N, C-alpha and C positions, 0 to 999 in steps of 0.2 A: 504494499499499499504506500508506504513512504517512498519507495523507488519512484512510483508513478507520480506521486506529488512532486517530487524533486524534477521529474521530466517535464511536468506541466509548468512549474515554476520557470525552468530554462527556457522552454518553447515559448512562453507568453513574453518573456523578456526580448528574446530574439525576434518574435513577431512583432512586438511594439517598436523595436528599432527599425524593422523593415517597413512598417507602415509609416513611421515618421520620417523615415529619411530616403527611402529607395523607391516605394511604390508609386510616387507620383500623384497620390490621391490629394484631393484639396476639398476644403469645405466640410460639408456633413458626412461625406463618405470617411474622411480622415478622423473626424470626431467619433464616428461609429465604430471604426477599426480599433482606435486607441481605447475607447471604453471598453470594448468587448476583451481586448488583451489585458486591460487593466483589471477588469472582473476576473478573469482567470487567474491573474497574478495574485490578487488578494485572496481568492478563495484557496488556492494552493498554499499560499504562506499560512492562512488560518488552519488549514488541514495539518500542515506540519506542525505548527505551534501545538495543536490539540492532540497530536499523536506522539509528542516528544516523550523521551523517558522521564518518569516523575521523579528520579533522582537527582535531576538537575534542576536548578532554580534559576 
């Protein structure tokens, strides 16, 4: 499960860089792409935080 969350986190960061820099999208399309990748990034980060080993603080 954690491996999948790490892959999602990495993929969302790379996708956000692509949308912001290389895709050539403008206006609402760029906003929608950034919002989508941001939602995946936040979701995977929260999932990783919730599934962390409890011995660490």
